[in-house]
N, C-alpha and C positions, 0 to 999 in steps of 0.2 A: 140143463138148458142154459145157454149163454144169453145174457140180456143185452139187447141193443138199446142204447140210451141216447136221448137227445137232450143237450144242455143248451138252453136259450137264455142268454143274458147279454146286455150291451157292454159289459166289462169283461175283456179278455182275461184279466187277472182273476176275476171271480169264476169264470168258466174253468180255468185251470185248477182253482182251489176245489171246486165241486168235483171235477174229474179225479183229482188226487184223492179226495175223500171216498169216492166210489171205489177206487182201487184198494183203499185201506179196509173197506168193509169185508173183503173176502168173498163177495158175491161173484159168481161166474160172469164176467163181462165179455160181451162180444164186441161189436163195433160201437164206438162212442162218437157221435156227431155233434157239431157245435153250430150255433146260429147267434147272430148279434142283435136280432130283433124278431118280432112275431112273424113278419113276412118271410124272412129267411127260414124261420122255424117251420112254417107251413110248407115251404119249398123242400126242405129236408124230409119232411114227412111224406111228401109226394114221391121222393126219390128212393127212400130207404124204409125197410121194415123196422119199426120202432116198438119196443116193448114197454118203455117208460120214458116220459118227458118230464124234465125239471125246468120250470119256467119262471122267470122273473116277471114282475108286473110292470115296473116302470122302465120303459124302453122307448127309443125314438121309432119313427116310421109306423110301426104297429105295436101297441103295448101288449102285455101278456093277457090281459082280460079280453081284448079283441081276438087275439090268437086262439084262446081257449074257446070262445064262442064259435069261431069258424070251425075249429077242430070238432067240437061237439055236434055241429050242424052237418058234418060230412059223414054219411052212413058208413064209409069205409074206415074212418078214423075215430069215430065217436067212442069206441071202447078203450082207446089208449089211456092207460093210467097216467095221471098228471099230479106232480107234487109242485106246488108253488114255493119258490125260494125267493123271499123278498123282504125289503125293509118296510114295505107298506103293510101295516097291520091294522088299518082303520076298520072299526067294526062294521061300518056301512059297506065298505068294499068287500070285506070278508063275507058278509052276509050274501052279497050278490054272487060271489064266485064259489062259495062252499058247495052248492049243489052240483057243480061241474068239475070239481077236483077231488082227488083222493087223499091229499094231505097238504100240510102247510108247515114250512120251516122259516122262522124269522131270522133275517140277517141282523147282526152278525151271529153266526152259529158256531158251535163246536163240531168237530168231525163226528163226535159221538151222537149229537142231536140229529145231524143229517143222516148218518149211517143207520140209526135206529128207525127213523121215519121211512127210509128207503127199504130197509129190511122188513118192516111191517107191511108195506105196500106189496113188496115182492112175495111175501108170504101169502097175502090175499090173492095175488095173481095165481099162485101155485095151487090154491084150493078151488079155483073156479072150474 
């Protein structure tokens, strides 16, 4: 099964790094879509079938936390696995988002850290 992935981050350079890391994991990738903020991310989710979303928290227009809340409130999208990839690791914020996400990777990350978290999540998807 090829994974369709959405990468949501306001930094084009970070999106490219995440996509390159995805390619290095050896996981079967299908389409990889990008968005620069949460609003764009939700629009991509409306247009494309997504198996996994990698979402930053701190973005303009609509931050990742707002995007995740809207995604989870949508009956058609609420089961999409989400991995937060962010520099924001405050315990207060993490406590708020943890129930709505499947994983968290703190920036800066190594390709191995991101790859291991994605592989763990994909393994859980495969067992459902």
